[in-house]
N, C-alpha and C positions, 0 to 999 in steps of 0.2 A: 412412227419414225421416220424422223427427217434422212437419215442418210445411215443405210448400214453396213458397215469397214468389212474389210474379207482380205484377209493373209497369213503373214506369219510371223506369231506369235515370240519373237524374239529382246532377249532383254540386252542394251546398250553397258557396253562396261567401257565408260575411259577417261583412257591414259596420253599422254602430253605422252608423245618419244622426236628430235632428233631426226633429221633425215638418213644419216648415216647406220642409223635406225632401221629404216623403210629399204634403200641399199641393201643390209648385209644378210634382212632376210626374205630378198628376192620381189620384191610389191610390188607395183605400182603405183606410184603418188594420184591419189585425185580417183581410184578404182578399188571396189570390191571385187575380194578373190575370196574366194566357197573353201571351206577345208574340210576334208568327209572321211578326217584321223584326226578321233579325237584327244588323241595322246600326243603329233604332230602340234593341234590348234594350243594344249595345254600348257605348252613348254614353250610355244610363244607369250605365253600368262604370268610364268616363274614370276623374270628379270621388272618387269615396273612394275610401277602405282599404279591404284585407281585411284582417280580420282569423284567418276561419279559412275555409281551403275543406278539407269533407270529401265522402266519395262517400254520398248523400240519395236521396232519392225514401224517398213514405212508408213504404212497407213493407218497402223494404231497410234503413226504417233499426227497425222494429219487428224482421224478423227477427235482424236484429246482434243484439238485447238478448235475443229467445229462445238466442241463442247462446250470449251470456255466460250464463244464466242454465245450463246447461249442458246445454240439449237441443237435437241431433244438427235442423242448421236449412240451408236449402238459400237458391236468389232467381236466378230469369227475365229481364232486361234486356235492353235494350239497345245499345248503345254502342259506335261507333266506331273508329276502328283510329288515332285522334291521342292529341295529354298526355292529355287529363280520363282520355281513357276505359281509360287502360294507371291513372291514376291510381286511376279506377272498381275497379279489377277491383282493384288492387293494398289497396288497402282494405278491400274481402270477406275477403279471403284470408285477411289479419293479423287479421279474430277470423273463426277460423275456417266464414268458409258460408262451404259448395259452393257453387262459377257454374257452374249451366249454359247460360254463350252462350261462342261460338266470337266475336270481333269479328274486322272486321273492315272496310277499307277505306269508308265510305259515303258519299253526296253530301250528311249534312247532319252537321254535326257533334256530340259525344256535348252531349247536356240538358245544361242547365247550373240553377241556381236562384236564384236571390241577397236574401236573404236580410238582409230590412233593421228593424234590430231598436231601437227608438225609445226614447225615456228611462226612460219607462215600464212596457219591458220585454216590449211588445207584439209579434207581430211582421206585416211585412208581405214580401208572398213576388211576382218579378215572375220567373215563370218560360219561356223556352223549352228547348220540346222537346226540337229539332232531332233528335235519331232515336231519338231515346228513342221519341214519339208513331210510329213508325215502324215499332212491333214487329206480328213477321204469326205466322201461325199456322205457319209456317217455326223458327219461333225456339224453341218451345215445346215442349218432348222430353213427349209421352205418358206415353214409357213411366219418368223420374222425377216424373211424380201421378201414375202411376198406385199406384210406388213408397210416396205421402207422405200416412202419415195424413189430411192436411188440407191443403189447397190457402191461402192470404190472397192478396186479392188488395182490388186499392186504386179505387175510383171516376173517380178520374183517370186513370185507363189508357185507361175506359171512350169510345167513336168509335166511331162508323160507320166501316164498315169495314172495310181491315186490320186494326186493334187487337178490335171487336169478333167478327172471327176467332178470332181467336188467344183472344178470352173467351172464346168459345165449348166449343171445344174442348179451351180448362179443366176447365170445369165440366160439359163432358163422359165427361169422363176421369178424374174424380177423386173417390175416396174423400169429406171431407166439405168442402166448402166456408162459409170466412168470407167476409165482408169487410167491407171497410172503405168508410161512404160519403164521405169525403175534405176536402169542403170545402164550404156552401150559394151554391154557384154554382153546382158541379157538380152539384148536387140538382136545379135548377135549370131546365140548357139539360138533363140528360138524364130531368125527373121520371117520364111514364108506365111510362120503358125501368124502371131501375133502383127504379119496384114493382113492378111484371113479376117481377126478382128477385125483392129482396125477400121475396116475398108466395108464389113459388114456383120457387125456386132454388139460396137460403142456407140453412146448416144454421145462420147465425152474421151476425147485421149487425149493424158497430159504427158509431154514428153519433157529435156532439152532441146537444146539444138543437136544438139551429139547425136542425143535417142535418135530425132526422129529424120538428124541427114544419112546415118549409117540405117537407117529404119527403111528407106526407099530409096542409097544410096547416089542421091541429087548431089550434081557440088558447086550446086552456089540455091540461096536461099527461097529463092523466089521463086527456084521449084518446085519446098516443099509448098509455099503460098500458094503454089497453085496446084497438083497434088490435092493439097487439102480441102481445093476450093471447090470442088470435080466430085467430095466425095458427101455434101449437102449434111454434113455435121461441122460438130465443133468442137474444136481442134485447136490447145490451147498451149503456147510452145513456149521457154523459157530461153535469154539468150545473155544469162550476165551483164551485161554494164548495158548492156541494149534497151535493156528493162522487158517487157512480156508483149505479146500479141494471139485476141484468138480473131482466127477463122470459122466462119458461118455463111454455105455458101458465098457469096459476093464478095458481104462482110467481111471486112481489115482491120478492126482494133488493132489499135496500140497504146501502149504505160513503157510511162519512163523508169527514170531508178531515183529511188529515195537518194539522195547529197548525203556527203562530210555524214557519214555515217563509222561509229569506231568495230570494226570487225574482227571475232575475236578468234571464233567457227564456222565454221558452212556447212554444219551437221544439220539437217534439217531445214535445209531455204528450202528446198522445193516442196518436201511433205506440207510445211507453213501457207506454203506458197498456193496450194492445193487446194488448202483447210481452210484458203480467205475467201476462193476463190466459188469454190465448194458450199460457199457459207451464203454466198452475196446470190448465184445462184437458183439456191432452195427460200431462203426470199427477196425471190421474182427484183433484185438487183439489175443494171444496164448490162450488159459485159463492159466494158467499160471499167464501171464504178463496182464487178465484179475482180475484172484485174486489178485495178486500184485499190484491196481490199488482199488482195494475198501479196502485193508488191507491202504491202503493208506490215502483214504477219509475219514474211520470211526477212523482213528491213530486221523485226521486235527481232526473230532467234537468233541470228548471226551478229548483233550486239550484247549473246552469256556463250555460255559453253552445255552445249549440250542440244535436243531435239524437242523441248520440251519451254513451255513462256511461265 
C-alpha cells in the first residue's frame, strides 16, 4: 500500500446559500464550526436545497485524489451502519480506495458536514461529527498501517480521549507520517499538542499560511521559514495567490499558481493539493514537481462544485 489515510469519515452535504444565511446563523465565513447538538444541526438543514452528497472528510478527499492518480490507497474512518454510512462506503469503493473498517450500528449516526457555498465561492462548514469523532484504537488496524509506505492524518481527528489513542497507535506503527493541520480553529484548540507533533512526530506537515502562522504565533512569513528550517523535516505551506512553498532543511522550494481559472468552489483545494504532492512524493518526483502536481490537482477541483474530481 502506498498511502493509508486515517480521518473523520464524514458525508459532505453541499448547499448554495447567500451571505445573509451565514450572518443569520452566527457563522464565521470560510471556517468550520463543530455542532454537538444533533437537533440544532438538523434545524440548519431543514430549509436548504441540497446540491450534492459526497463521501467526504478532509483526508478521505486526499486519498480519493491519490487513488485517481493511480496509486494504491486506503482509508480508515468510523461510520455507523445507517444510510449515510452505506453511502460513504460505496463512495470510497467506487474510487478504488480500500476501506479498512467494518461498520456496525453505533449510538451516534454517521458524521455529516454541511458545506455552505456563498456566491463568492467561499465555503463555510458546519460539522456534526457523529460517530466519526468516536474513533478509537480498536478501529485502527496496525497491520494496515505497517504495510503502508506512508500514513496521512488530519488535525480534525485529534481530540482528547479515544481519538488521541487511535492517533498515537497510528503514529507508533507507521513507517512515515504526514499530517494536515486542517483548520485554524483546530490549530488554536490544540496548539501545544500540534506543535509537539510537528516538531517531533511528523515527517511531513501540510498547512496553509494562516494555520502555520497561528501555530508558531509568527508575525511574518519569514518566521515560518526559519522555524521550518530548524525542524529538518518537510513542511509544505499553501499561500493562496502566492502559490505554495516547501521547506526541507535549508532548502526552500517555491511554486506559483495557475492563471485564468474559473473558480466555482474552494472546497477541497487543500485536500487535493496534498493528494498531488503526496503522489509526487511516493513516486520519487522532486519536491518542485510534487508542489506543481499539488497545484495542478487543487486548480482542477476549485473549478467545479465539491471536493472530488
